[in-house]
N, C-alpha and C positions, 0 to 999 in steps of 0.2 A: 551048873552051866558056866563055861569059861567066858571071860569078858574080852572082846576084841580090842587090841591096842589102838590108840588114837592114830588117825591117818595123817594128821597134819605134818609130821616129819617127812613122811613119804612124799606128800604133795609138794612140800617145800623143796626137797631134794630134786624131785622131778622137774619142777619149774626152773630151778637153777641149771640143771643139766640141759633142758630144752633151750634156755636162753643162750648158753654157751655154744651148743651145737648149731643152732640156727644162726647165731652170730658168725660163726666160722663159715657156714655155708654162704651167707650173704656176702662176706668178705671175699670169698673165692669167686662169686659172680661178678663182683666189682673188678677183681683182678682179671677175670676173663674179658670183660668189656675193655679194660685198659690194654690188655695184650692184643686183642683183635684190632684195636685202633692203632697200636704201634706197628703191627704187621702191615696194616693198610698203608700207613705213612711210609714205611720203608719200601714197600712194593711200588708205591707211587714215585718214590725218589729214584728208584732204579729205572723207571720208565721215562724220566726227564732227559733232556739233552745233556750230553757230557760237558763238563767244565774242565779247564786246564788244570794240570796237577798243581801248579803254583796257587791257583785260586782255592783248591781244596785244602791245601796246607795252610793258607791264610785263614780260612774258616776254622780250621782245627786250632790254630793259635788263638783265635777269638773265642775258644771254648764252645764252638758249635758242634753239634753231632753230625758227623759226616759218614757214619757207617752206611754202606750200600750206595753211596754217592757215585754216580758214573763220571769217570774222568778220562782224559786222553793226554798223551805225552809223546814227545819225539825224543829220541836219544839212542843209546846203544846198550845192548844186553851183554853182560859178561858171562858168556856161556861156559867158560873154563872154571867158574866158581859155583856151578850149579849144586844145590843141595837136594837131598832126596828124603821125603817124608812119607811114611807108610800111610796107605789109604786103601780104598776099595775100588777096583777097576773091573767093571762088568761082572760084579758079583764075586770076584776073586781078589786075592791080595795084589796090591800094586803100589806104585810110588808116585807121589806128586813132585814135580820139578819146581824148585824155587831158585831163582837166579837174581843177582843184583842188576839193577838197571840204572844207568846214569843218564838223566835228562840233559837236554842241551843247555839248560841253565846251571848245570852242575849238581842238581839235586840227586841224591842217591836214594833208591827205594827198592825193597825186595818185592819181586813179582812171583805170584803163584801162576805158573804156566799151564797147569792142568795135570792130568794123570797119564800113566803108562804102565805096562807090565814089564818094561825093560829098565831095570835099574842101571843107571849109567848112561842113559840116552842123553846125548848132547843136543841142546836146543839150537834151532836155526836162528839167524838174526831176526830181530823184531824192531825195526827202526821207528815204526809208528805203533803205539800201544793204546788200545781201548780196553778199559777195565772198570771194575767197581772197587771201592774201598772196603777193606775188611780190617777189623782191629784184632780179632783173635786174642782177646785178653782174659779169657776164662782161666788160664793156668792149666796145671797138670791135673788130669782126671785120676780118680782113685785106682783104676785098673791100668793106667798107661805105663808102658815100660819107660825106663830111663833113656833119655836121649844119649846118643853116642857120637859126639862131634868127631872123634878120632876116626871112626869108620864111616862117617857121613851117613848115619842112619838116625832119623828123627821120628819120634812117635807122638809128640805133642808140641803145641805152638809155644816156643820160647823165643820171642822176637829178638831181644838183645843178644842172646847166645847165637842165634842163627845169623844175625848181621855180622857178628864178630867172626864166625866161622867162614862167612862169605867174603871176608876181607873188606867190609864196608867201614866207612868213617864213623866216628862216634856221633856226628851230627846228621846221620841218615834219618830219613823220614820215619816216624814211629808208627807206620802203618804197613799193611800188605796190600798190594794191588792184585786182584784176581782177574787174570786175563780173560777176555770174552771171545777171543779168536783162537784158531788152531794153527796159526802161521808158524809157530815155534816147533811143531812136530808132536807136541803133547796134546792130549784130548781134553780140551776145556769143557767143563760141565756147564749147562745152562744155569745162570745164577738164580738162587731162590733164598728167601728169607728163612734163616735157620734159628728159630726161637722155640724153646720148650713152651708148650701151651696145653697143660693138663688140668687147667683150672676147672673146666666143666666136670671132669671126673671127680675131682676133689669135692666140688660142691655137692654132687650127687651122693658121695660117700657121707658127708656131714649131715645132709638132710635125711638120708636113709637111716643113719644112726639115731637122729632125733625122732623119726617115726617109730623106730623099734623101741626106743625108750618110752615113748608115749603109750605104745601098745602094751608093754610089760607093766607099766605103772597102772594103767587102766584096769588090766586084768587082775592085778593084785588088789586094787581098791574095791573092785566089784565082787571079789571072792567072798562068799558067805562065810561067816565065822563058824568054827567047829562047835558043834553042840556039846 
């Protein structure tokens, strides 16, 4: 009659695996709570009364987070230097219009006017601008095409290059203002917080793997030894 091998190595490996998998699942739940709180904070920030553009830039210089802060400004849009970035417009390919804006205090900032299906659409004047602050600092995505300043075709957010192509000064504000109105002729989308939040799915995956490991280990240890 064969002797069954000792089970403690299997038990030890199982406990180690369960500790790691449950730890990863718990970490993802904490990330989920943090991300939900951040989304709530940013959504609440958008609902607050707008502040002057100068005040928003002052907060930015003080290293405060101003993403999704609602701001207003008065000035002039330079429609002749509009850039066009590829986007989705009513489920089809379209273009976002991005134009330099000079506030009455001399501050230059790039404005996302909204989308259109007509590349080359020239925006109408926007003397009074209501918008939210966007940073768009994630860089180029893996599948993004290369930007083409020469043909005025942009596929990912490269703020310094966009400002240069639009003829803006080096001291231009390092932000993008997403317009909230359609006065320019472009279709401005309702603002929403755009943050990846897949942490619940990740947590379910890790806990599911832990459950599967526990089931396999239990079945192995309860298996009767061969006679």
